[in-house]
C-alpha positions as CSV (number, residue, x, y, z in Angstrom):
1,M,37.5,24.0,46.1
2,Q,34.3,23.8,46.7
3,A,31.4,26.1,45.4
4,P,29.9,28.5,49.1
5,S,26.3,26.7,49.5
6,S,24.1,28.8,48.6
7,P,21.5,29.8,51.0
8,P,17.9,27.0,51.2
9,S,15.7,29.3,48.5
10,Q,12.2,30.7,50.0
11,P,9.3,30.6,49.1
12,P,7.3,33.2,46.8
13,V,5.8,36.0,49.0
14,Q,2.5,35.7,47.2
15,A,0.7,39.0,48.6
16,R,-1.0,40.0,45.1
17,N,-2.4,35.7,46.0
18,P,-6.2,36.5,47.5
19,L,-6.3,32.8,48.0
20,H,-2.8,32.7,49.8
21,G,-3.7,31.9,53.9
22,L,-6.9,31.0,52.7
23,T,-8.3,27.6,53.9
24,L,-10.3,25.2,52.2
25,E,-12.9,25.3,54.8
26,A,-13.3,28.6,54.6
27,I,-13.6,29.1,51.0
28,V,-16.2,26.5,50.6
29,T,-17.3,28.1,54.7
30,A,-17.8,32.1,52.8
31,L,-19.7,30.7,49.2
32,V,-21.6,28.6,51.5
33,A,-22.5,31.7,54.0
34,H,-22.8,33.9,50.3
35,Y,-25.2,31.5,48.2
36,G,-26.6,29.2,49.7
37,W,-26.0,25.2,49.4
38,T,-28.9,25.2,46.8
39,G,-26.7,28.1,44.6
40,L,-23.9,26.6,45.9
41,G,-25.0,23.9,44.5
42,E,-26.8,25.3,40.5
43,R,-22.9,27.3,40.2
44,I,-21.6,23.8,40.7
45,P,-23.1,20.7,40.2
46,V,-21.9,18.1,42.2
47,R,-22.9,16.0,44.7
48,C,-21.3,17.0,47.7
49,F,-23.4,21.2,47.3
50,T,-27.1,18.9,45.4
51,S,-27.2,16.0,47.6
52,D,-27.4,16.2,51.6
53,P,-24.4,18.6,51.5
54,S,-22.3,19.1,55.0
55,I,-18.7,21.2,55.2
56,T,-17.9,17.6,56.1
57,S,-18.3,16.3,52.7
58,S,-17.7,18.8,50.0
59,L,-13.9,19.4,51.5
60,K,-13.1,15.7,51.4
61,F,-14.1,15.8,48.1
62,L,-13.1,18.3,47.5
63,R,-10.0,16.8,49.0
64,K,-9.8,14.1,46.5
65,T,-10.8,16.1,42.8
66,P,-8.9,18.5,41.9
67,W,-10.9,20.1,38.7
68,A,-13.2,20.0,41.5
69,R,-11.1,21.8,43.6
70,E,-10.6,24.4,41.2
71,K,-14.0,25.0,40.2
72,V,-14.8,26.4,43.4
73,E,-11.6,28.7,44.0
74,G,-13.1,30.0,40.6
75,L,-16.4,30.8,42.0
76,Y,-15.0,32.3,45.8
77,L,-12.7,34.8,43.8
78,F,-16.1,35.1,41.2
79,M,-17.8,35.7,44.2
80,L,-15.0,38.3,46.2
81,R,-15.0,40.4,42.5
82,E,-18.9,40.8,42.9
83,T,-18.6,41.6,46.1
84,R,-16.1,44.3,46.0
85,R,-17.8,46.0,42.2
86,T,-21.5,45.8,44.4
87,G,-20.1,47.4,47.3
88,G,-21.0,44.5,50.1
89,K,-23.9,43.7,48.6
90,K,-25.1,40.2,47.8
91,V,-26.4,39.7,44.1
């Protein structure tokens, strides 16, 4: 006799994850809007932010480079915390 098949597992709900549902493009765009390319390049010194920066070139680099993507996501989370702490004013 076979055991009853279990339903396919659902991915865990990430209601508390501020990155859930955000694209990398949305994250980079928000960081550029907040810090500008110069400020972003100072905080994360990679060539895609400091030398002829663009959203397209940054996305191409970040999708291939996990450590850089982690830094960008971390800076985005930091920006969100600072924005909440200061009541929406740029720091």
